[in-house]
One Martini backbone bead per residue (centre of mass of N, CA, C, O) as a GRO file, in nm:
protein
  237
    1MET     BB    1  12.649  11.067  10.524
    2LYS     BB    2  12.579  11.391  10.373
    3ILE     BB    3  12.518  11.724  10.483
    4ALA     BB    4  12.330  11.984  10.361
    5ILE     BB    5  12.352  12.346  10.430
    6MET     BB    6  12.125  12.611  10.361
    7GLY     BB    7  12.136  12.948  10.242
    8ALA     BB    8  12.108  13.283  10.109
    9MET     BB    9  12.248  13.419  10.358
   10PRO     BB   10  12.474  13.485  10.596
   11GLU     BB   11  12.262  13.502  10.835
   12GLU     BB   12  12.162  13.191  10.784
   13ILE     BB   13  12.465  13.051  10.860
   14SER     BB   14  12.620  13.173  11.101
   15PRO     BB   15  12.496  13.006  11.343
   16ILE     BB   16  12.610  12.738  11.232
   17LEU     BB   17  12.913  12.802  11.227
   18GLU     BB   18  12.930  12.864  11.530
   19LYS     BB   19  12.852  12.576  11.624
   20ILE     BB   20  13.079  12.420  11.476
   21GLY     BB   21  13.355  12.620  11.447
   22SER     BB   22  13.508  12.401  11.262
   23TYR     BB   23  13.638  12.470  10.924
   24LYS     BB   24  13.636  12.437  10.571
   25SER     BB   25  13.729  12.640  10.295
   26THR     BB   26  13.569  12.655   9.964
   27SER     BB   27  13.622  12.751   9.636
   28TYR     BB   28  13.333  12.740   9.404
   29ALA     BB   29  13.162  12.862   9.152
   30GLY     BB   30  13.150  13.155   9.306
   31ASN     BB   31  13.180  13.012   9.594
   32LYS     BB   32  13.131  12.917   9.939
   33TYR     BB   33  13.244  12.624  10.125
   34TYR     BB   34  13.165  12.442  10.430
   35GLU     BB   35  13.359  12.203  10.601
   36ALA     BB   36  13.251  11.937  10.832
   37THR     BB   37  13.255  11.776  11.151
   38TYR     BB   38  12.953  11.627  11.305
   39GLN     BB   39  12.916  11.374  11.497
   40GLY     BB   40  13.060  11.203  11.248
   41VAL     BB   41  12.943  11.402  11.028
   42GLU     BB   42  12.919  11.534  10.723
   43LEU     BB   43  12.949  11.878  10.620
   44VAL     BB   44  12.783  12.124  10.402
   45ILE     BB   45  12.810  12.484  10.376
   46ALA     BB   46  12.582  12.747  10.245
   47TYR     BB   47  12.546  13.045  10.066
   48SER     BB   48  12.398  13.128   9.756
   49LYS     BB   49  12.230  13.353   9.726
   50ILE     BB   50  11.989  13.523   9.574
   51GLY     BB   51  11.779  13.304   9.423
   52LYS     BB   52  11.727  13.056   9.187
   53VAL     BB   53  11.998  13.027   9.044
   54PHE     BB   54  12.194  13.018   9.288
   55SER     BB   55  12.050  12.789   9.443
   56ALA     BB   56  12.075  12.573   9.224
   57LEU     BB   57  12.382  12.578   9.200
   58SER     BB   58  12.446  12.510   9.499
   59ALA     BB   59  12.293  12.246   9.522
   60ALA     BB   60  12.439  12.094   9.293
   61THR     BB   61  12.723  12.124   9.413
   62MET     BB   62  12.673  11.978   9.686
   63ILE     BB   63  12.608  11.710   9.539
   64GLU     BB   64  12.818  11.669   9.295
   65HIS     BB   65  13.092  11.778   9.438
   66PHE     BB   66  13.041  11.707   9.768
   67GLY     BB   67  12.825  11.458   9.823
   68ALA     BB   68  12.542  11.503   9.902
   69THR     BB   69  12.244  11.320  10.055
   70LYS     BB   70  12.137  11.578  10.203
   71LEU     BB   71  11.895  11.861  10.242
   72LEU     BB   72  11.908  12.174  10.424
   73PHE     BB   73  11.695  12.459  10.479
   74SER     BB   74  11.777  12.792  10.602
   75GLY     BB   75  11.530  13.057  10.672
   76VAL     BB   76  11.336  13.311  10.532
   77ALA     BB   77  10.992  13.451  10.529
   78GLY     BB   78  10.687  13.531  10.394
   79ALA     BB   79  10.365  13.587  10.466
   80ILE     BB   80  10.030  13.481  10.382
   81SER     BB   81   9.917  13.359  10.608
   82THR     BB   82   9.734  13.456  10.894
   83ASN     BB   83   9.871  13.225  11.081
   84LEU     BB   84  10.131  13.392  11.028
   85LYS     BB   85  10.402  13.511  11.218
   86VAL     BB   86  10.645  13.664  11.348
   87GLY     BB   87  10.869  13.381  11.418
   88ASP     BB   88  10.755  13.166  11.275
   89LEU     BB   89  10.734  12.824  11.171
   90ILE     BB   90  10.797  12.662  10.843
   91VAL     BB   91  10.715  12.365  10.667
   92ALA     BB   92  10.764  12.216  10.370
   93THR     BB   93  10.571  12.011  10.164
   94LYS     BB   94  10.560  12.217   9.920
   95LEU     BB   95  10.668  12.363   9.597
   96SER     BB   96  10.681  12.667   9.405
   97GLN     BB   97  10.672  12.883   9.101
   98HIS     BB   98  10.525  13.197   9.075
   99ASP     BB   99  10.706  13.314   8.806
  100LEU     BB  100  10.607  13.080   8.625
  101ASP     BB  101  10.507  13.163   8.274
  102ILE     BB  102  10.309  12.952   8.024
  103THR     BB  103   9.997  13.021   7.970
  104ALA     BB  104  10.000  13.078   7.657
  105PHE     BB  105  10.021  12.738   7.625
  106GLY     BB  106   9.809  12.610   7.852
  107HIS     BB  107   9.947  12.642   8.124
  108PRO     BB  108  10.007  12.648   8.437
  109TYR     BB  109  10.120  12.794   8.687
  110GLY     BB  110  10.455  12.662   8.739
  111TYR     BB  111  10.479  12.519   8.454
  112VAL     BB  112  10.658  12.260   8.279
  113PRO     BB  113  10.746  12.054   8.062
  114GLU     BB  114  10.819  11.766   8.245
  115GLY     BB  115  10.689  11.878   8.494
  116SER     BB  116  10.575  12.075   8.783
  117VAL     BB  117  10.424  12.273   9.008
  118PHE     BB  118  10.522  12.068   9.229
  119VAL     BB  119  10.745  11.999   9.506
  120GLU     BB  120  10.839  11.749   9.732
  121ALA     BB  121  10.915  11.691  10.037
  122ASP     BB  122  11.047  11.509  10.286
  123LYS     BB  123  10.863  11.308  10.493
  124ASP     BB  124  11.066  11.212  10.709
  125MET     BB  125  11.169  11.500  10.791
  126ILE     BB  126  10.898  11.609  10.869
  127GLU     BB  127  10.854  11.409  11.101
  128LEU     BB  128  11.113  11.487  11.254
  129SER     BB  129  11.027  11.783  11.307
  130LYS     BB  130  10.809  11.717  11.517
  131LYS     BB  131  11.004  11.617  11.732
  132VAL     BB  132  11.171  11.873  11.757
  133ALA     BB  133  10.942  12.065  11.832
  134LEU     BB  134  10.868  11.919  12.095
  135GLU     BB  135  11.150  11.938  12.235
  136MET     BB  136  11.151  12.270  12.196
  137GLY     BB  137  10.861  12.399  12.218
  138LYS     BB  138  10.749  12.426  11.924
  139SER     BB  139  10.566  12.593  11.669
  140VAL     BB  140  10.497  12.409  11.369
  141GLN     BB  141  10.425  12.459  11.042
  142GLU     BB  142  10.256  12.342  10.759
  143GLY     BB  143  10.329  12.405  10.399
  144ILE     BB  144  10.314  12.614  10.131
  145ILE     BB  145  10.579  12.722   9.912
  146ALA     BB  146  10.671  13.013   9.739
  147THR     BB  147  10.874  13.087   9.448
  148GLY     BB  148  11.075  13.388   9.361
  149ASP     BB  149  11.224  13.671   9.177
  150GLN     BB  150  11.082  13.823   9.439
  151PHE     BB  151  11.013  14.092   9.654
  152VAL     BB  152  10.721  14.087   9.828
  153ALA     BB  153  10.534  14.422   9.879
  154ASN     BB  154  10.239  14.319   9.773
  155GLU     BB  155   9.918  14.238   9.836
  156GLU     BB  156   9.810  14.148   9.562
  157ARG     BB  157  10.036  13.947   9.495
  158LYS     BB  158  10.016  13.776   9.746
  159ASN     BB  159   9.719  13.685   9.703
  160TRP     BB  160   9.765  13.548   9.431
  161ILE     BB  161   9.961  13.331   9.529
  162GLY     BB  162   9.775  13.205   9.737
  163THR     BB  163   9.543  13.128   9.537
  164THR     BB  164   9.705  12.975   9.307
  165PHE     BB  165   9.893  12.779   9.528
  166GLY     BB  166   9.816  12.765   9.834
  167ALA     BB  167   9.997  12.959   9.988
  168ASP     BB  168  10.171  13.050  10.303
  169ALA     BB  169  10.454  13.122  10.168
  170LEU     BB  170  10.745  13.333  10.076
  171GLU     BB  171  11.030  13.318   9.844
  172MET     BB  172  11.371  13.265   9.656
  173GLU     BB  173  11.466  12.919   9.670
  174GLY     BB  174  11.312  12.644   9.736
  175GLY     BB  175  11.200  12.549   9.459
  176SER     BB  176  11.480  12.514   9.315
  177VAL     BB  177  11.600  12.317   9.515
  178GLY     BB  178  11.381  12.101   9.480
  179VAL     BB  179  11.431  12.039   9.181
  180VAL     BB  180  11.719  11.938   9.212
  181CYS     BB  181  11.669  11.713   9.422
  182ASN     BB  182  11.460  11.557   9.258
  183ALA     BB  183  11.644  11.498   9.008
  184LEU     BB  184  11.879  11.366   9.224
  185ASN     BB  185  11.756  11.206   9.467
  186ILE     BB  186  11.730  11.423   9.716
  187PRO     BB  187  11.664  11.476  10.023
  188PHE     BB  188  11.446  11.742  10.146
  189PHE     BB  189  11.450  12.050  10.362
  190ILE     BB  190  11.224  12.325  10.450
  191LEU     BB  191  11.299  12.610  10.652
  192ARG     BB  192  11.098  12.883  10.791
  193SER     BB  193  11.118  13.211  10.908
  194ILE     BB  194  10.922  13.470  10.998
  195SER     BB  195  10.994  13.820  10.899
  196ASP     BB  196  10.725  13.878  10.732
  197ALA     BB  197  10.401  13.983  10.564
  198ALA     BB  198  10.478  14.087  10.253
  199ASP     BB  199  10.292  14.375  10.288
  200MET     BB  200  10.512  14.512  10.415
  201ASP     BB  201  10.756  14.716  10.484
  202ALA     BB  202  11.069  14.618  10.419
  203SER     BB  203  11.251  14.815  10.593
  204PHE     BB  204  11.105  14.737  10.857
  205SER     BB  205  11.080  14.418  10.881
  206PHE     BB  206  11.330  14.273  10.764
  207ASP     BB  207  11.563  14.413  10.916
  208GLU     BB  208  11.455  14.360  11.208
  209PHE     BB  209  11.406  14.018  11.175
  210LEU     BB  210  11.632  13.856  11.040
  211GLU     BB  211  11.829  13.767  11.264
  212SER     BB  212  11.626  13.623  11.457
  213SER     BB  213  11.498  13.434  11.244
  214ALA     BB  214  11.757  13.289  11.154
  215LYS     BB  215  11.826  13.168  11.431
  216GLU     BB  216  11.573  13.001  11.464
  217SER     BB  217  11.617  12.821  11.213
  218ALA     BB  218  11.905  12.719  11.277
  219GLU     BB  219  11.843  12.573  11.542
  220PHE     BB  220  11.653  12.368  11.416
  221ILE     BB  221  11.843  12.244  11.206
  222MET     BB  222  12.049  12.131  11.418
  223LYS     BB  223  11.840  11.940  11.547
  224MET     BB  224  11.801  11.777  11.293
  225VAL     BB  225  12.088  11.674  11.276
  226ASP     BB  226  12.092  11.528  11.542
  227GLU     BB  227  11.868  11.325  11.458
  228LEU     BB  228  12.007  11.204  11.210
  229VAL     BB  229  12.259  11.100  11.363
  230ALA     BB  230  12.074  10.914  11.569
  231LEU     BB  231  12.000  10.727  11.365
  232PRO     BB  232  11.970  10.439  11.258
  233LEU     BB  233  12.126  10.302  10.997
  234GLN     BB  234  11.860  10.172  10.860
  235ASP     BB  235  11.717  10.474  10.848
  236ILE     BB  236  11.930  10.566  10.647
  237LYS     BB  237  11.904  10.707  10.304
   0.00000   0.00000   0.00000
């Protein structure tokens, strides 16, 4: 088992690199990847840069070039659901691409031929996250996350995404990472810490809460890694 851990920004993986301590840095395909051994298991860690193209490239690289067999994503998101507040954690059950639009050809939003509107995250890791949440005393919600190449700071657009996709939160990488992992048969897990309410002023909310929210998400991801490492060999897929 080799575990890939992704974020979109340096702030989202810095707490993980600090916890790992010692690692090897490799430059490849215009990005840096950090390899380490943690509790006897190989890790490859990277921030992809923001957006669907870079996140898809980084995910594919971690799988195809570095040999990752599982992928965990740690980062921040904006809330759509009124049940989500700044600092809350949400685990994606499935993800969509809210800015993918070929409705002119009779398809629903988020769909391309031979594809699907939603991609589902790994159910086993979602179940494992419930155990981690209990052990950490954290309240973690499950829900649908919508992905797009837009930082949404408009209430009308936010509400449209929520209604169209049934989405609880939105961000800019998870859906594309999910598509890559699904195509390559790699179990994946997406965790987001809520940094803003999506319709708030971006300069106020995002900058203020990014660092603390990213740390919250990263701490949870490393507890997930601990649990994956501790699984009996026959339970590791």
